[in-house]
LUMDRENGU-772456 format. One record per residue (C-alpha): residue in one letter; x, y, z. Coordinates in Angstrom, 1 decimal, m for minus. Layout:
! residues N
+------+--------+--------+--------+
| resn |     xx |     yy |     zz |
+------+--------+--------+--------+
|    A |      X |      Y |      Z |
...
+------+--------+--------+--------+
***
This chain:
! residues 106
+------+--------+--------+--------+
| resn |     xx |     yy |     zz |
+------+--------+--------+--------+
|    G |  105.8 |   78.3 |  106.6 |
|    M |  104.7 |   81.9 |  106.1 |
|    P |  101.7 |   83.1 |  108.0 |
|    S |   98.7 |   83.6 |  105.7 |
|    F |   96.7 |   86.7 |  106.1 |
|    E |   92.9 |   86.8 |  106.2 |
|    M |   92.4 |   90.6 |  106.2 |
|    K |   89.6 |   91.2 |  108.6 |
|    G |   90.0 |   94.9 |  109.1 |
|    I |   92.9 |   95.8 |  111.2 |
|    T |   92.1 |   98.6 |  113.7 |
|    T |   93.2 |  100.0 |  117.0 |
|    A |   90.5 |   97.8 |  118.6 |
|    N |   92.5 |   94.7 |  117.4 |
|    G |   95.7 |   96.1 |  118.8 |
|    L |   97.1 |   98.4 |  116.1 |
|    C |   99.0 |  101.2 |  117.9 |
|    N |   97.5 |  104.1 |  115.9 |
|    G |   94.8 |  104.5 |  113.2 |
|    N |   96.8 |  106.9 |  111.1 |
|    V |   98.7 |  104.4 |  108.9 |
|    R |  101.8 |  105.8 |  107.1 |
|    G |  102.9 |  102.7 |  105.3 |
|    I |  102.8 |   98.9 |  105.4 |
|    V |  105.5 |   96.4 |  104.4 |
|    K |  105.8 |   92.6 |  104.5 |
|    D |  109.2 |   91.2 |  105.6 |
|    K |  110.9 |   88.1 |  104.3 |
|    T |  109.5 |   86.0 |  107.2 |
|    G |  105.9 |   87.1 |  106.4 |
|    Y |  105.3 |   89.6 |  109.2 |
|    L |  103.3 |   92.7 |  108.3 |
|    W |  104.9 |   95.9 |  109.6 |
|    I |  102.5 |   98.8 |  109.9 |
|    A |  104.0 |  102.3 |  110.4 |
|    T |  101.7 |  104.8 |  112.0 |
|    A |  101.7 |  108.4 |  113.3 |
|    N |  102.3 |  107.0 |  116.8 |
|    G |  104.4 |  103.9 |  116.7 |
|    L |  105.2 |  100.8 |  114.7 |
|    S |  103.0 |   97.6 |  114.8 |
|    R |  104.2 |   94.1 |  113.7 |
|    Y |  101.3 |   91.8 |  112.8 |
|    D |  101.6 |   88.0 |  112.5 |
|    G |   98.1 |   87.4 |  111.3 |
|    H |   96.7 |   87.1 |  114.8 |
|    F |   98.5 |   89.4 |  117.2 |
|    F |  100.2 |   92.8 |  117.2 |
|    T |  103.6 |   93.6 |  118.7 |
|    N |  103.9 |   97.3 |  119.1 |
|    F |  107.1 |   99.3 |  119.2 |
|    F |  107.5 |  102.8 |  120.5 |
|    H |  110.2 |  105.3 |  121.4 |
|    V |  111.3 |  104.8 |  125.0 |
|    P |  113.6 |  107.7 |  126.0 |
|    S |  115.6 |  105.6 |  128.4 |
|    D |  116.1 |  102.8 |  125.8 |
|    T |  118.7 |  103.5 |  123.0 |
|    A |  117.5 |  100.3 |  121.2 |
|    S |  113.9 |  101.5 |  121.0 |
|    L |  112.3 |  103.2 |  117.9 |
|    G |  113.9 |  106.6 |  117.5 |
|    H |  110.6 |  108.5 |  117.3 |
|    N |  106.9 |  107.5 |  117.2 |
|    F |  105.8 |  109.8 |  114.3 |
|    I |  106.7 |  107.7 |  111.3 |
|    Q |  106.9 |  109.1 |  107.8 |
|    G |  107.9 |  106.0 |  105.7 |
|    I |  108.9 |  102.3 |  106.0 |
|    L |  110.7 |   99.7 |  103.9 |
|    A |  112.0 |   96.2 |  104.3 |
|    D |  115.4 |   95.2 |  102.8 |
|    K |  116.5 |   91.9 |  101.4 |
|    A |  118.3 |   91.0 |  104.6 |
|    G |  115.0 |   91.3 |  106.5 |
|    N |  115.8 |   94.6 |  108.2 |
|    I |  112.9 |   97.1 |  108.6 |
|    W |  113.9 |  100.7 |  107.9 |
|    V |  111.7 |  103.4 |  109.5 |
|    L |  111.9 |  107.1 |  108.5 |
|    H |  110.7 |  109.4 |  111.2 |
|    V |  111.0 |  113.1 |  112.1 |
|    M |  114.2 |  112.4 |  114.1 |
|    G |  116.0 |  110.4 |  111.4 |
|    L |  116.1 |  106.7 |  110.6 |
|    S |  115.6 |  103.6 |  112.7 |
|    C |  116.6 |  100.1 |  111.5 |
|    Y |  114.9 |   97.1 |  113.2 |
|    N |  117.4 |   94.2 |  113.3 |
|    A |  115.5 |   91.0 |  113.7 |
|    R |  118.6 |   89.1 |  115.0 |
|    Y |  118.9 |   91.5 |  117.9 |
|    S |  115.2 |   92.3 |  118.3 |
|    G |  116.1 |   96.0 |  118.6 |
|    F |  116.6 |   99.2 |  116.6 |
|    I |  119.7 |  100.9 |  115.5 |
|    N |  119.1 |  104.6 |  115.3 |
|    Y |  120.6 |  107.0 |  112.8 |
|    P |  119.6 |  110.5 |  114.0 |
|    I |  119.5 |  113.4 |  111.6 |
|    K |  122.1 |  116.0 |  112.6 |
|    Q |  120.2 |  119.1 |  113.6 |
|    H |  121.5 |  122.4 |  112.2 |
|    Y |  120.1 |  125.5 |  113.9 |
|    P |  120.7 |  129.0 |  112.5 |
|    H |  123.0 |  131.1 |  114.7 |
+------+--------+--------+--------+
***
């Protein structure tokens, strides 16, 4: 079944990627996703899996500075960050990135 959470105090000492938390959502399988100012942490009640932007990996998080997060009914995790949107697809265990088109004044 779903993991049950005994909230003990989740800190960087437990494995959270950054202490500046920007948002928390629970997905349909029961994971807690914690968006921070430096990366995204997934918590299963015991352990953290951390996701970061890796420049050489197009399926990584688009940027580490997260501004917002939500989970949709399909179980996807949508992350808003300074470079656009990243969607974590659980089936592929990777992100699809939708960059903001940058318009610079001429």
